[in-house]
C-alpha positions as semicolon CSV with decimal commas, in nm:
position;residue;x (nm);y (nm);z (nm)
1;M;13,283;7,505;5,127
2;V;13,609;7,534;5,315
3;G;13,710;7,322;5,613
4;F;14,002;7,361;5,849
5;R;14,276;7,110;5,770
6;T;14,529;7,139;6,049
7;N;14,705;6,872;6,255
8;Y;14,581;6,832;6,607
9;T;14,875;6,841;6,845
10;S;14,922;6,782;7,212
11;Q;15,135;7,098;7,241
12;A;15,005;7,342;7,504
13;P;14,761;7,591;7,351
14;H;14,812;7,966;7,350
15;L;14,666;8,159;7,642
16;V;14,405;8,327;7,417
17;T;14,315;7,994;7,254
18;L;14,246;7,847;7,596
19;V;14,032;8,148;7,691
20;A;13,835;8,101;7,367
21;Q;13,785;7,735;7,456
22;Y;13,629;7,838;7,786
23;G;13,381;8,051;7,590
24;I;13,298;7,761;7,356
25;R;13,248;7,523;7,648
26;G;13,019;7,777;7,811
27;A;12,807;7,792;7,494
28;I;12,795;7,420;7,412
29;G;12,803;7,277;7,762
30;T;12,877;6,908;7,811
31;L;12,822;6,823;7,443
32;I;13,186;6,894;7,371
33;D;13,303;6,612;7,600
34;R;13,040;6,354;7,501
35;K;13,221;6,200;7,210
36;N;12,943;5,956;7,126
37;V;12,686;6,234;7,078
38;S;12,649;6,381;6,730
39;F;12,570;6,750;6,695
40;V;12,587;7,051;6,465
41;A;12,631;7,369;6,669
42;L;12,622;7,728;6,549
43;L;12,825;7,959;6,774
44;R;12,776;8,334;6,744
45;V;13,087;8,544;6,817
46;S;13,009;8,909;6,890
47;N;13,336;9,047;6,750
48;E;13,367;8,927;6,390
49;A;13,743;8,991;6,387
50;D;13,789;8,727;6,658
51;V;13,612;8,446;6,471
52;F;13,937;8,289;6,348
53;L;14,060;8,260;6,711
54;Y;13,748;8,069;6,810
55;A;13,795;7,851;6,502
56;E;14,143;7,762;6,625
57;A;14,008;7,687;6,970
58;A;13,721;7,475;6,837
59;R;13,958;7,282;6,616
60;E;14,166;7,181;6,915
61;L;13,862;7,099;7,127
62;L;13,721;6,867;6,860
63;K;14,067;6,731;6,771
64;V;14,005;6,795;6,402
65;A;14,243;6,565;6,213
66;D;14,469;6,649;5,924
67;N;14,267;6,435;5,682
68;L;13,963;6,665;5,690
69;D;13,916;6,742;5,323
70;Y;13,641;6,768;5,067
71;G;13,593;6,393;5,091
72;G;13,483;6,427;5,455
73;E;13,713;6,165;5,604
74;S;13,716;6,310;5,959
75;D;13,439;6,267;6,215
76;S;13,472;6,633;6,330
77;A;13,468;6,964;6,145
78;V;13,484;7,340;6,201
79;W;13,343;7,579;5,941
80;Y;13,284;7,948;5,888
81;A;12,916;8,029;5,834
82;D;13,010;8,243;5,531
83;D;13,153;7,937;5,359
84;L;12,839;7,734;5,417
85;E;12,605;7,987;5,258
86;I;12,731;7,876;4,916
87;S;12,542;7,547;4,916
88;P;12,364;7,398;5,218
89;W;12,330;7,068;5,033
90;S;12,706;7,031;5,039
91;I;12,681;7,034;5,419
92;V;12,426;6,752;5,411
93;A;12,672;6,546;5,208
94;K;12,950;6,623;5,456
95;L;12,740;6,532;5,756
96;K;12,714;6,173;5,636
97;N;13,066;6,125;5,773
98;V;13,104;6,418;6,017
99;R;12,938;6,353;6,353
100;R;13,042;6,667;6,541
101;A;13,053;7,006;6,371
102;I;13,090;7,363;6,493
103;I;12,988;7,652;6,268
104;L;13,116;7,999;6,360
105;L;12,923;8,317;6,280
106;G;13,067;8,662;6,346
107;G;12,905;8,995;6,433
108;D;12,538;9,053;6,368
109;K;12,523;8,840;6,054
110;K;12,228;8,618;5,983
111;I;12,208;8,266;5,843
112;S;11,966;8,122;5,592
113;D;11,669;7,908;5,689
114;D;11,834;7,615;5,508
115;I;12,133;7,630;5,740
116;R;11,911;7,677;6,045
117;L;11,730;7,350;5,975
118;L;12,058;7,160;6,004
119;L;12,138;7,288;6,353
120;D;12,108;7,109;6,686
121;L;12,226;7,415;6,878
122;D;12,234;7,790;6,811
123;A;12,409;7,975;7,092
124;P;12,606;8,295;7,153
125;V;12,962;8,279;7,285
126;A;12,998;8,505;7,586
127;P;13,288;8,754;7,575
128;P;13,593;8,651;7,780
129;R;13,603;8,751;8,145
130;A;13,894;8,844;8,363
131;A;13,854;8,514;8,548
132;H;13,906;8,326;8,220
133;Y;14,249;8,483;8,168
134;R;14,358;8,411;8,526
135;M;14,231;8,053;8,507
136;A;14,400;7,995;8,170
137;A;14,731;8,128;8,298
138;K;14,712;7,894;8,597
139;Q;14,624;7,594;8,375
140;L;14,925;7,669;8,151
141;G;15,160;7,702;8,447
142;M;15,229;8,070;8,378
143;K;15,311;8,335;8,631
144;P;14,985;8,443;8,800
145;I;14,801;8,733;8,632
146;S;14,674;9,006;8,865
147;E;14,308;9,098;8,875
148;H;14,389;9,436;8,722
149;E;14,588;9,283;8,436
150;A;14,321;9,023;8,368
151;S;14,051;9,292;8,360
152;E;14,247;9,495;8,105
153;L;14,300;9,186;7,887
154;A;13,927;9,110;7,896
155;R;13,846;9,464;7,775
156;Q;14,065;9,428;7,466
157;P;13,970;9,257;7,139
158;M;14,100;8,901;7,157
159;R;14,292;8,932;6,830
160;R;14,499;9,214;6,983
161;V;14,571;9,013;7,295
162;R;14,674;8,720;7,075
163;L;14,918;8,940;6,882
164;A;15,057;9,110;7,192
165;I;15,128;8,793;7,393
166;Q;15,451;8,649;7,260
167;R;15,688;8,396;7,415
168;A;15,868;8,524;7,726
169;R;15,697;8,864;7,711
170;P;15,575;8,965;8,060
171;I;15,200;9,017;8,094
172;S;15,264;9,360;8,248
173;R;15,438;9,465;7,925
174;V;15,157;9,315;7,717
175;V;14,896;9,516;7,907
176;G;15,105;9,832;7,878
177;S;15,131;9,793;7,502
178;L;14,757;9,732;7,466
179;L;14,668;10,037;7,676
180;Q;14,871;10,259;7,442
181;L;14,651;10,164;7,150
182;R;14,324;10,336;7,081
183;E;14,058;10,191;6,855
184;E;14,043;10,405;6,540
185;P;13,822;10,359;6,235
186;A;14,005;10,185;5,950
187;D;13,877;10,441;5,700
188;K;13,900;10,800;5,818
189;A;13,767;11,098;5,635
190;R;14,030;11,350;5,540
191;P;13,921;11,710;5,528
192;A;13,925;11,878;5,193
193;V;14,294;11,946;5,136
194;P;14,350;12,319;5,077
195;S;14,685;12,246;4,911
196;A;14,522;12,025;4,646
197;T;14,516;12,189;4,304
198;P;14,166;12,319;4,227
199;L;13,997;12,149;3,932
200;E;13,996;12,468;3,727
201;N;14,378;12,463;3,736
202;L;14,416;12,095;3,645
203;H;14,547;12,019;3,297
204;G;14,480;11,715;3,081
205;Y;14,161;11,597;3,251
206;G;13,910;11,694;2,980
207;D;13,557;11,572;3,052
208;A;13,649;11,471;3,409
209;R;13,745;11,831;3,487
210;D;13,422;11,965;3,335
211;W;13,211;11,710;3,525
212;G;13,385;11,795;3,852
213;L;13,330;12,170;3,811
214;A;12,962;12,109;3,736
215;L;12,937;11,886;4,043
216;A;13,093;12,156;4,260
217;Q;12,820;12,398;4,146
218;D;12,549;12,141;4,218
219;I;12,692;12,064;4,563
220;N;12,693;12,434;4,642
221;G;12,334;12,465;4,521
222;W;12,231;12,165;4,731
223;K;12,399;12,310;5,042
224;H;12,201;12,632;4,997
225;G;11,875;12,449;4,936
226;D;11,842;12,559;4,575
227;I;11,827;12,200;4,444
228;G;11,752;11,862;4,599
229;W;11,996;11,572;4,624
230;D;11,803;11,396;4,350
231;D;11,943;11,660;4,112
232;V;12,306;11,584;4,204
233;D;12,512;11,317;4,024
234;R;12,575;11,011;4,242
235;G;12,921;10,931;4,112
236;I;13,153;10,845;3,824
237;L;13,407;10,584;3,725
238;L;13,743;10,726;3,616
239;A;13,919;10,503;3,364
240;G;14,277;10,557;3,260
241;P;14,623;10,404;3,250
242;P;14,842;10,390;3,562
243;G;14,986;10,729;3,649
244;S;14,712;10,927;3,472
245;G;14,625;11,113;3,793
246;K;14,303;10,949;3,908
247;T;14,396;10,978;4,277
248;T;14,509;11,338;4,227
249;Y;14,176;11,411;4,062
250;A;13,983;11,280;4,363
251;A;14,174;11,512;4,599
252;S;14,120;11,809;4,367
253;L;13,750;11,727;4,334
254;A;13,708;11,719;4,711
255;A;13,897;12,047;4,751
256;T;13,695;12,218;4,478
257;C;13,366;12,097;4,626
258;G;13,481;12,187;4,977
259;L;13,411;11,834;5,100
260;P;13,608;11,582;5,306
261;L;13,762;11,290;5,118
262;L;13,742;10,923;5,217
263;S;13,965;10,678;5,035
264;A;13,962;10,300;5,014
265;S;14,037;10,018;4,772
266;A;13,944;9,656;4,717
267;A;14,292;9,554;4,830
268;Q;14,254;9,740;5,161
269;W;13,922;9,575;5,231
270;Q;14,055;9,232;5,135
271;A;14,354;9,278;5,366
272;S;14,115;9,260;5,660
273;G;14,083;8,883;5,618
274;H;13,837;8,641;5,456
275;L;13,510;8,721;5,280
276;G;13,326;8,819;5,596
277;D;13,601;9,064;5,692
278;L;13,604;9,217;5,343
279;L;13,228;9,274;5,348
280;K;13,248;9,418;5,697
281;S;13,522;9,662;5,593
282;M;13,323;9,764;5,286
283;R;13,006;9,832;5,485
284;K;13,207;10,015;5,750
285;F;13,353;10,244;5,483
286;F;13,011;10,334;5,345
287;A;12,870;10,377;5,697
288;L;13,150;10,623;5,773
289;A;13,076;10,802;5,446
290;G;12,714;10,835;5,550
291;K;12,815;10,982;5,886
292;T;13,065;11,218;5,722
293;A;12,826;11,336;5,446
294;P;12,847;11,548;5,249
295;C;13,174;11,394;5,127
296;I;13,360;11,238;4,835
297;A;13,412;10,860;4,870
298;F;13,702;10,747;4,648
299;I;13,741;10,375;4,571
300;D;14,057;10,277;4,385
301;E;14,117;9,955;4,187
302;F;13,746;9,934;4,109
303;D;13,800;9,662;3,849
304;S;13,930;9,433;4,127
305;F;13,570;9,352;4,220
306;G;13,537;9,185;3,880
307;D;13,250;9,122;3,644
308;R;12,998;8,848;3,720
309;A;12,911;8,807;3,353
310;S;13,266;8,713;3,252
311;S;13,348;8,449;3,511
312;K;13,044;8,232;3,588
313;D;13,249;7,918;3,545
314;A;13,543;8,040;3,753
315;E;13,637;7,864;4,074
316;H;13,572;8,169;4,294
317;Y;13,262;8,295;4,114
318;D;13,036;8,273;4,420
319;Y;13,286;8,471;4,626
320;K;13,292;8,742;4,360
321;R;12,913;8,737;4,333
322;Q;12,871;8,801;4,705
323;V;13,124;9,086;4,699
324;I;12,958;9,260;4,403
325;N;12,610;9,212;4,547
326;A;12,722;9,373;4,872
327;L;12,883;9,661;4,682
328;L;12,560;9,715;4,489
329;E;12,371;9,739;4,819
330;C;12,621;9,995;4,949
331;L;12,612;10,204;4,630
332;D;12,234;10,202;4,603
333;P;12,087;10,138;4,950
334;S;11,715;10,137;5,009
335;G;11,741;10,454;5,217
336;G;11,940;10,640;4,952
337;R;12,293;10,777;4,961
338;V;12,229;11,142;5,042
339;G;12,541;11,357;5,053
340;V;12,785;11,090;4,935
341;V;12,941;11,114;4,587
342;V;13,133;10,800;4,495
343;V;13,430;10,821;4,259
344;G;13,571;10,489;4,139
345;A;13,904;10,451;3,961
346;T;14,017;10,174;3,729
347;N;14,274;10,094;3,464
348;D;14,017;9,887;3,273
349;A;13,653;9,994;3,265
350;N;13,563;9,685;3,062
351;A;13,645;9,464;3,361
352;V;13,383;9,633;3,584
353;D;13,045;9,467;3,638
354;A;12,781;9,650;3,431
355;A;12,537;9,666;3,724
356;L;12,779;9,889;3,914
357;L;12,758;10,149;3,636
358;R;12,382;10,196;3,625
359;P;12,196;10,514;3,727
360;G;12,206;10,579;4,098
361;R;12,545;10,409;4,131
362;L;12,843;10,516;3,922
363;E;12,646;10,687;3,652
364;R;12,920;10,780;3,405
365;V;13,248;10,637;3,282
366;I;13,498;10,910;3,198
367;E;13,824;10,826;3,028
368;I;14,135;11,010;3,141
369;A;14,372;10,984;2,848
370;H;14,737;11,082;2,852
371;P;14,766;11,461;2,821
372;D;14,834;11,630;2,487
373;V;15,141;11,845;2,425
374;D;14,988;12,165;2,567
375;A;14,865;11,988;2,878
376;R;15,200;11,814;2,925
377;E;15,383;12,145;2,921
378;A;15,131;12,299;3,162
379;I;15,160;12,001;3,399
380;L;15,539;12,019;3,397
381;R;15,534;12,392;3,467
382;Q;15,288;12,329;3,749
383;H;15,541;12,096;3,914
384;L;15,828;12,341;3,852
385;A;15,748;12,647;4,058
386;E;16,123;12,718;4,051
387;L;16,131;12,731;3,670
388;A;16,250;13,057;3,519
389;G;15,955;13,216;3,342
390;S;16,137;13,271;3,015
391;E;16,250;12,909;2,975
392;D;16,115;12,735;2,664
393;L;16,009;12,374;2,730
394;R;15,826;12,317;2,403
395;P;16,115;12,150;2,215
396;M;16,132;11,878;2,481
397;M;15,757;11,815;2,492
398;K;15,756;11,627;2,159
399;D;15,968;11,362;2,329
400;T;15,712;11,317;2,608
401;H;15,426;11,194;2,390
402;G;15,222;10,936;2,582
403;W;15,366;11,038;2,917
404;S;15,137;11,038;3,217
405;G;15,109;11,311;3,478
406;A;15,308;11,092;3,718
407;E;15,593;11,060;3,468
408;L;15,597;11,437;3,417
409;A;15,603;11,489;3,795
410;K;15,907;11,261;3,815
411;L;16,074;11,460;3,536
412;A;16,016;11,776;3,740
413;R;16,169;11,619;4,052
414;D;16,473;11,505;3,857
415;A;16,517;11,852;3,704
416;K;16,500;12,017;4,047
417;R;16,756;11,770;4,179
418;I;16,994;11,858;3,895
419;C;16,939;12,227;3,965
420;R;17,027;12,180;4,334
421;R;17,343;11,993;4,249
422;R;17,469;12,285;4,046
423;D;17,364;12,522;4,328
424;G;17,111;12,687;4,101
425;V;16,825;12,903;4,221
426;E;16,588;12,861;3,926
427;V;16,535;12,547;3,721
428;S;16,643;12,598;3,362
429;A;16,542;12,429;3,038
430;D;16,888;12,274;3,038
431;D;16,810;12,111;3,373
432;V;16,491;11,965;3,229
433;A;16,677;11,844;2,920
434;A;16,939;11,677;3,138
435;A;16,663;11,503;3,334
436;M;16,503;11,357;3,021
437;P;16,553;10,983;2,963
438;R;16,826;10,880;2,728
439;D;16,746;10,779;2,375
440;A;16,650;10,415;2,334
441;A;16,959;10,206;2,265
442;L;16,909;10,161;1,889
443;S;17,147;10,221;1,601
444;E;17,053;10,466;1,326
445;E;16,976;10,173;1,097
446;Q;16,739;10,033;1,360
447;W;16,574;10,372;1,399
448;L;16,529;10,383;1,022
449;R;16,355;10,046;1,044
450;V;16,121;10,182;1,312
451;A;16,049;10,484;1,092
452;V;15,984;10,266;0,785
453;H;15,750;10,048;0,993
454;E;15,542;10,344;1,113
455;I;15,538;10,503;0,767
456;G;15,407;10,172;0,631
457;H;15,107;10,198;0,865
458;A;15,058;10,563;0,774
459;V;15,073;10,512;0,397
460;V;14,830;10,220;0,395
461;G;14,602;10,415;0,629
462;A;14,623;10,727;0,412
463;L;14,536;10,526;0,101
464;L;14,249;10,327;0,251
465;E;14,112;10,588;0,494
466;P;14,265;10,926;0,403
467;G;14,046;11,127;0,640
468;N;14,123;10,902;0,936
469;L;14,501;10,946;0,963
470;V;14,615;11,198;1,228
471;R;14,992;11,173;1,261
472;V;15,290;10,940;1,277
473;R;15,574;10,982;1,525
474;L;15,886;10,831;1,679
475;Q;15,944;10,806;2,054
476;R;16,321;10,824;2,098
477;K;16,306;10,868;2,475
478;P;16,082;10,595;2,616
479;T;16,035;10,617;2,990
480;A;16,111;10,338;3,234
481;G;15,889;10,034;3,198
482;R;15,791;10,101;2,835
483;D;15,860;9,829;2,582
484;M;15,958;9,840;2,217
485;L;15,598;9,906;2,118
486;A;15,645;10,260;2,250
487;L;15,926;10,347;2,005
488;G;15,681;10,471;1,745
489;A;15,310;10,510;1,676
490;T;15,069;10,593;1,397
491;E;14,753;10,764;1,517
492;F;14,408;10,746;1,361
493;R;14,090;10,924;1,463
494;L;13,887;10,604;1,478
495;A;14,002;10,244;1,496
496;L;13,666;10,129;1,362
497;P;13,345;10,318;1,280
498;N;13,020;10,256;1,463
499;L;12,828;9,964;1,311
500;A;13,142;9,853;1,127
501;V;13,094;9,617;0,834
502;E;13,325;9,345;0,702
503;R;13,515;9,588;0,478
504;D;13,599;9,812;0,775
505;Y;13,758;9,523;0,963
506;L;13,957;9,413;0,658
507;R;14,092;9,766;0,613
508;R;14,195;9,781;0,977
509;I;14,380;9,450;0,950
510;T;14,549;9,564;0,629
511;I;14,666;9,883;0,802
512;L;14,805;9,673;1,089
513;F;15,011;9,473;0,838
514;G;15,138;9,791;0,670
515;G;15,437;9,823;0,902
516;M;15,558;9,466;0,859
517;V;15,511;9,476;0,481
518;A;15,700;9,808;0,451
519;E;15,994;9,658;0,643
520;K;16,004;9,365;0,402
521;L;15,997;9,593;0,096
522;V;16,283;9,813;0,220
523;F;16,500;9,570;0,417
524;G;16,399;9,231;0,278
525;D;16,264;9,105;0,611
526;H;16,061;9,222;0,909
527;S;16,163;9,263;1,274
528;S;16,023;9,120;1,596
529;G;15,859;9,457;1,662
530;A;15,557;9,339;1,463
531;G;15,469;9,082;1,730
532;G;15,564;8,957;2,073
533;H;15,292;9,139;2,265
534;E;14,914;9,107;2,305
535;M;14,878;9,461;2,165
536;S;15,121;9,411;1,877
537;D;15,026;9,441;1,510
538;L;15,022;9,065;1,454
539;A;14,825;8,985;1,770
540;S;14,572;9,262;1,702
541;A;14,524;9,153;1,340
542;T;14,480;8,790;1,445
543;G;14,226;8,887;1,709
544;L;14,023;9,098;1,467
545;A;14,024;8,823;1,204
546;T;13,907;8,570;1,465
547;M;13,624;8,798;1,576
548;M;13,517;8,842;1,213
549;E;13,467;8,468;1,186
550;R;13,344;8,374;1,533
551;T;13,181;8,689;1,677
552;F;13,032;8,885;1,385
553;A;12,951;8,602;1,137
554;F;13,144;8,762;0,851
555;G;13,250;8,413;0,746
556;P;13,044;8,120;0,616
557;S;12,921;8,015;0,962
558;L;12,650;8,193;1,161
559;L;12,769;8,045;1,490
560;A;12,878;8,331;1,718
561;E;13,040;8,376;2,058
562;G;12,982;8,676;2,282
563;K;13,322;8,694;2,448
564;T;13,584;8,916;2,284
565;D;13,863;8,928;2,543
566;P;14,206;8,813;2,413
567;G;14,204;8,491;2,618
568;S;13,864;8,380;2,488
569;V;13,949;8,468;2,128
570;Q;14,269;8,264;2,154
571;R;14,077;7,965;2,292
572;F;13,834;7,980;1,999
573;R;14,120;7,905;1,761
574;M;14,282;7,652;1,993
575;Y;13,987;7,413;1,974
576;D;13,872;7,478;1,615
577;R;14,107;7,389;1,332
578;E;13,867;7,515;1,066
579;L;13,850;7,851;1,242
580;T;14,229;7,869;1,256
581;D;14,253;7,802;0,883
582;A;13,987;8,064;0,803
583;V;14,167;8,325;1,017
584;A;14,501;8,247;0,850
585;A;14,341;8,286;0,505
586;R;14,195;8,625;0,595
587;L;14,529;8,745;0,730
588;Q;14,710;8,635;0,417
589;R;14,464;8,823;0,194
590;C;14,522;9,139;0,395
591;V;14,900;9,096;0,375
592;S;14,868;9,061;-0,004
593;E;14,658;9,378;-0,019
594;A;14,909;9,574;0,192
595;T;15,189;9,447;-0,031
596;A;15,002;9,558;-0,344
597;L;14,948;9,905;-0,199
598;L;15,308;9,958;-0,085
599;S;15,513;9,781;-0,350
600;Q;15,452;10,070;-0,595
601;R;15,552;10,329;-0,334
602;K;15,888;10,212;-0,200
603;E;16,055;10,541;-0,296
604;E;15,789;10,744;-0,112
605;I;15,816;10,517;0,193
606;V;16,194;10,570;0,219
607;S;16,158;10,945;0,166
608;L;15,889;10,977;0,434
609;A;16,086;10,756;0,675
610;N;16,395;10,978;0,642
611;S;16,183;11,286;0,703
612;L;16,034;11,120;1,010
613;L;16,384;11,045;1,138
614;M;16,471;11,414;1,110
615;S;16,151;11,563;1,253
616;G;16,033;11,291;1,492
617;E;15,670;11,360;1,399
618;M;15,465;11,413;1,083
619;D;15,098;11,492;1,049
620;A;14,856;11,351;0,793
621;N;14,908;11,639;0,551
622;D;15,282;11,569;0,535
623;V;15,214;11,210;0,434
624;L;14,935;11,295;0,190
625;H;15,146;11,564;0,023
626;V;15,421;11,314;-0,065
627;L;15,169;11,057;-0,188
628;A;14,992;11,319;-0,399
629;A;15,311;11,364;-0,600
630;A;15,289;11,001;-0,716
631;T;15,174;10,900;-1,064
632;P;14,801;10,926;-1,145
633;E;14,779;10,547;-1,135
634;Q;14,908;10,552;-0,779
635;E;14,679;10,836;-0,676
636;S;14,360;10,633;-0,729
637;K;14,207;10,533;-0,398
638;P;14,206;10,158;-0,338
639;D;13,893;9,993;-0,203
640;G;14,085;9,762;0,027
641;P;14,064;9,383;0,045
642;E;13,733;9,213;-0,012
């Protein structure tokens, strides 16, 4: 429950505050001036966006003191009705010390029966009249306001009048400014954008592209009456790293389906104000979608709504619960959601409440990974209409591994800028090469260390899981914002198999230690690249070893925790010394195993690392070929740590 904690001051109130006070007095009557009479009054404000202005006015009328806090030291209080819905019993406790209280309710919202039983008065606040503005101006000693000006002020939302009236600004200018504004919906549907790239021409979208093309066929069939809306997918959640083109996809989907596009985000709804404003903005968006149907409703930052299962003990859990419950109602209303396909976008699908992903809501989660080399070249060419057709971009594409569509679009802009500066007509491959980022600032010896590190992962992986290794590569040209973890990578088909057993986890940890151990064998020590980040080798190995003990009962104890996020896993060790010791012992056994595997293959590691320095990328066959030339004793496949 939140109370207003603001000093009462004898300074003259704002014109709009005084007008709001007239409305409150009209609703409450003489109660406001009878200081010895206790009351709890609910005041209903028709325009929800003006509730905070009435709160300010009520605070001054009741002379709410600065010491109003959760201890209830003041004899007067002003509350939002939304805040009181959390726990009516907390109001009972407050009322032991608070004699006069005003509760403000905006729009057409309803209150619970529990709250209603506490009330002495439930009354609407009449909208301001022209006479109120003229009377307030006279009371404040302002220049008289004409009947026409007062009438225009009364027609406007009070929040706008409050913003427009500033010190020394003539009322005539205020009215003129307000008349220039026109009320527009916060969320407007955009028509399907003809210039958006059709889905069939998008590159690097995989399953999302296929789903969108199938949806376009279903929408067309529904429009022609061939299928019912029950046969059309309700929506999807797009999951992918920043810059992977989720917003671009939504525009292309709308264009391909021939539907208007509405866009919103949790941040936009939250910007409207407190909880009540957020819920109002959310419902307004879905109401507009219903009126615009058929349409695509795109909601960005979908993980911002949170997950009720992961934060029950958090301070703002009830706030989050109300937001998610309202979103569930909007996604799956009792009357259905005919004609509205909802597309959510997130960087982290695991942070989304599971109830939002059930049938009838967002029915599928589709990952949008970074594009492969063919898709990257196609995306770059798509952004370079000025590119000469004979130009070969393939040699540069190996240096763009892991790049997003947004990063490739920036590369195209930079290349076109370079072309313009040389007064060129067509963009050349040389322009693209000049626009590429510079090599990371490492010496050749440091690059050799990076290569040895990645080859260490690859060799251990090839020995323990020979069919799982895909490739190993260096990333000499990391883009802006990428850290040292992006300088190299070793790729495997699967991190862990389905229904993984203890041996699978131990092999994964041993592979993670392969890079650090290889550095020690070749250079005598290891670098900071093995740690320093929550996704680093050391952090990942420690997390897996902790989960083995505390989540999957692979240790002596059968006690298990359900949470597996990095913060929870770290807290497990923080408060359990025995767990910390068990994790450290597991890690040391895996380090010993990695050392045993690599110590006999130092020559092969150095040879492979030098080859990687030259080529920048090696596939699994390159690694396996070198290892196959080892002695028969070395060729035998290890079982991994036990």
